[in-house]
N, C-alpha and C positions, 0 to 999 in steps of 0.2 A: 681550665683545660690547657695543657701544653701545646706549643706548636705541633708537636709530633702527632697529636691526636686531633687537630683541627682539621676538619673534614673537608673533601673536595666538594664544591657547591653542590653538586647533584647528591650528595649524601647528608648535607645538613639535617633536614627533616628526619630521615630515617635514624641517623645517629641519636637525636634526641628521643625518639620513640624507645631505641634499644637501650639507652641509658637507664631509662626508669625500669627495665627489667633487669639489667646486669651491667652495671656502670664500667666495671673492669674488662670484661670480656668485651663489651661495645667499643671501648677505648682501645684495645688491642687489635679489634678488627678494622677500625678507621685507621688506625697507625699503619697497617699493612696495605692499605689501599695505595699507598704513595711508594711503596716498596717493590721493587721487581725481584730478581735474584741475582745479586752482586758477584758472587764467583762464576755464575754460568754468562751473566751479562758480560763480565771482563772476557771470558774465554772466547765468545763468539765474536766480541769486538776485535779482538785480537786476530780472529780468522776471516775478517771481513774481506780482505783483498786476496783471499786464497781461493784458488779454483777448486772445483766439487772434489775432484779426484784426489787432491792433496788434502782437503779437509777430510775426506773420508779416511785416508791412511792414517793421518794423525789421530783422529779421534778413535779409531779402531785399534791403534797401538795403546792409547791410554785405557780402553776398556780392557784389553787382553794383558795388562801390565806389561808390555814389551817396551823395557828402556831403551834397546837400540833403536827401535822405530820411533821413538819419541825425541831423538837426538835433536831434532831441528824445529821441535815443537815450540811455540811461543810460552814464556813463563806464566801466563794467565791459565793457559790450558794445562799446565803441568801443577798448577797452584789447585785448580779445580779438582783434578783427579787424586791429588794427594789429600786433599780435605775428605774425599770420599773413603778413604782408609780408615779415618776416624770411625770409631763405634758410635752408634746411635745414642741418645740420652735415656735409652731404656735396654732392657735385655731383650734381644730377639731371640725366640726360642723354638727352633725349627719343628720341634714335635708338637708343639700347641699349632703353630700354622698348619700342619700337616692334618691336623683335624677338621681345621676349617676348609682346607683344600679338598679333601675327600667329600665334605658336604657339596661343594661347590661343582665337582665332577658328577657327582650322582645325580644332581638336580640342576645341571647346567642349562637346561632348556627353559628352566622357570627364571632362574637368574637372568637370563638373557632377555627373557619377556619383560620381567619386572625392570631391568634396567632402561630398555630402549622406550618402554610404555610408561614408565614411572618416575625412575629415580632421576634420569637426564633431563626429563620434560620438567618436573618441579624445581630443578636447581636454575632453570634459566631465567634469571633476573634479567632485565634489557641491558644492564651494564655487562653482564657476564656474557650474553649472546653477542655482543658487539664485535668481539673479535673473531668469531666464526662468520658473523654476517660480512664482514669487510673482506675477509680472506676467500670468502666462496667455498669453505670447506664443509658444506651441508649436504644439500640435496644432491642425489645421483654421483657422489664421489665414492664410489664403491671400494676403491682401493684403501681410502682413510678409514673407512669402517673396518674393513679386513684387518688392518693395522691395528686398530682399538682391540678388537676381538683376539687377535694372535696375543696382545700384551697379556689380557685376562686369562688367558690359556697358561702362557708362559710363567707369570708369576704364582701359579698353583701347580705347576709341576714339581716333582721331587727334585729339590736341589736348584730350582729356577731362581731364587732369590739368595743363592750362593754369590760371591764376589765374581766368579767367572761364568755364573748361570744367565741363560739367556733371558729370564724375567728380570734380573738385576740390569742387565744391558739395556734392555728395551726401555725400561722405567728411566734411566739416565738419559738414554736417546731423546725420550719425551720432554725430558727438562732441557736439555740443549735447544731441542725444536721451539720450545716456549721462548726461550731467551733470543733465540733468531727471529721468531715471529714479533717479538718486542720489541726488538731493534728496527724492523721493518716498518712496523705500525707507528713508532715514533718518530721515523724519518719520512713518513707518508703525508703528514699534514692532514690527516684525517681523524687526529686524536687530541682531544681537550684536555691537556693533564690538569690544568686547575679545577676544572669541572668534574672529571672523572676518574683522576688518580691515572696512575701509570697502565699502559695495557698489561693483560695476564698478571695482574699483581698478585701478592702472596694470599690476600685474604680470598679472592676468587680461586686460588688453588687450594686452600682449605676448604672452601665451599664445596668445590667439586669433589674432593675426596669423601665428604660426607655422603653424597648420592651414590658413589660406587660402594660403599660400605654400608653404614646404618641404615639409609633409605632404601637401599636395594633388599636388605634383610627384611625391611617392613613390606615391601612390595611382595616378595616371596612368600611371606606369612599370609598376606590377603589373597594369592594365588592358591593357599590351601597346603602349604610346606610348613611342617611342625619341627624346627631344628631344635636340638638340645641346647642347653647353656653352654656347653663345652664347644659346640660346633660354632654358634654365634659367635663366642668369645675367640675362637680360633680363626675366624674369616676377618674379625675386626683386626686381629693380630697382624695378619697378613697385610691389611691396609694400613694400619700404622707405620708400619716399616716402609711400605710403598710412599706413602705421604712424606715421610721424613725425606726419603730418597729423592722426592720430586723437588726437594728445597723448603718445604713448609718449616717455619721457625717454631721452638718450643711453645711460645705462647699460643699458637693456634693448632698445636700438634694434639689431635684427641688422645685420650687414654683408653676409652672404651667406647661401647654403643651409646650409653647415656650420655656421656661427654661429647660424643660426635652430634647428638641430637640437638644438646643445649647450643652447641656452636650454630647447628643449622638454625635454629630459631632466632637467634640473635642475628644472623646475617640476613635472613629474610626481613626482619626489621630494620635493617640498614639499607638494604638495597631497594632499587626502583622496581615497580612491579613489572611484569612482562608488558612489551609493546610491539610494535610493527616487527623488529628484528628478531626478537624472542619468537615471535610467532612463526616466522620464516625458518628459523633455525628448527623449531620441534616439527612442522612438518617435514623439513629434510630428514630428520631422525627416521621417521616412521615411513616415508616415502621410499627409503632407501632399502627398507626390509625385504618387500617382495623380492628385489633383485639379488639381495644377500642369499634368500633362500631358493632361488634359481625358478621364480614365478616370472615369467614374460609374457605370458598371453594376456592381452589388453583386459578383456573380460574377468578373468581370474585373478589378475592384479587389483583391478578395482574392488572387487568383491573382497580381496585380503585386506586392502587398505581401509574398507568400511568397518571390517572386523577389528583391525587393530585400533582404529579411532575409538569404537564402542569400548573395547576393553581398557584402553588407556583412560576414557572417561571415567569407567568405573573405578579404576586404580586411584586417580588423581581428584575426582570430586568434581561437581557440576561447577562450582564456581571458576575453578582454575580452567577446566576445559572450555568453557564459555570465553575466557581471557584469551584462550590461544586458538579461537575460531574454530572450535569443532563443530561437525553438525550436531544440531539439538535433537537427542533422542533418549529413550528411556533405557537405562542400564539393568533393569531389574532382572535377576536371575543371571547375568552375565559371569561373575565370578563364582556363583553355585555350579554352572555348567562347566567352567574350567576345571573346579574342584573334582566334578564327578567324571570328567574325561581322564583327569590325572589318574583318580583311584582304579578305574577300569584298566588303565593301561599298565597298572603296576599289577594288577590281578592276573590280566592276560599272561604278563611276562614269568608270572609264577605257575600258572596251571597249564600254559600250551607246551608241548613237548616241543623243544629245538627253538622257542622264542629267544630272542636274544635278551640279555638283562636289560633292563630299562636306562640303568644308569649308563652302561656300556654304549647304548645307542646314542644318549643325549650327548655325552661327552665327544663320541666319533663324529656326530654332526657338528658340533662345537669346533672340533679341529679343523674339518673341512670347510668351514665358514672364515677360519682364520688363515687359509693359504691365500697369498696374494703375489707371490714371486717365488723364483727358486734359486735367487742368488744370496741368500743367508740375510743377515741385517744390514740395512744400508745406512751408513752415517752423512749421506749426501743431505744437504738442507734447503729449504725453500729460499728461494733468492729474488722473489717478488712477493709483494702483498697478496695480489690475487693468485689463487691456486692455478688458475688456467694461463697466468702469464709467467709462471715459474718454471724452471727446469725440472726434469723428473727428479723426486727425491723420496 
């Protein structure tokens, strides 16, 4: 084992397990627990002493390819954006992506349910959850959830992943926010690098991307959605490109759905199981859903959370649900009921005169849930570890 693949102490036992299944991928995963995002980290370090308004102006100029606006930008920020002008290590096919995007638009309600109640939850190792836990960006942070929802919308809109598209810009914005959060966490005294690796390391970025892509596809299938192979491939193609934009290096950049599932299995072998921080983050995701859907009445909110927890248990399985502290309850027939309701909705949209097409209703709801302000894309950055102590970003 080389020095580069020597694991942080909390990963030692998991790394040994993972090497029995796939030594090369296990070593690659562990190597990247020690790696942040050097180009983005350098850019944010160069902007560390810049005020929020100037930081927004400079990053916006880079996003817009505004050379005049970048005249006083630090070299590290210029280098960051210049590197993004290079093509990815694979050919991005907008038509292939469009097939996956259309499937997402048509069934966005199920994709959203699958994401929040299954794929985000199952990816929460204790190590991955720690960044969310320390920053407090979990329960009750509706604006953060809406920002994430807007990202899902914009990367699937026509032209969204073009160089000047909003999906491209929001993805790169997330990458810079990760770099800023990494810098704040490293300076906070709350992170043990020898034991945990660097905060928001590239292995975790790769693991998270498998949740948004392959694991979400599995979740919507369990909810009754039958996508074509072309639709699944198109959805994965979108997320392969997004994952590359987020800075994940070639060795951890999945090629297709099977490749992403393989990476996910090795990652889970390497990672610590869910603990108290992961439990709090998981419940934070679920507790935010009622507010996102506009359910404010306490009795209705409690009832909805109960339904969400039961559906999530059915999707992720009893063992993991118990680890996350879900109420112990039977889930017999839960997914069958979801599938039946889904079929009835589709039938109604076809036979009731004047009924809205279900796909349009789904995506209109997704757009509504993604609106969180009216000022366009903000490139302000958090300036404190705890979200409640940071200026608005």
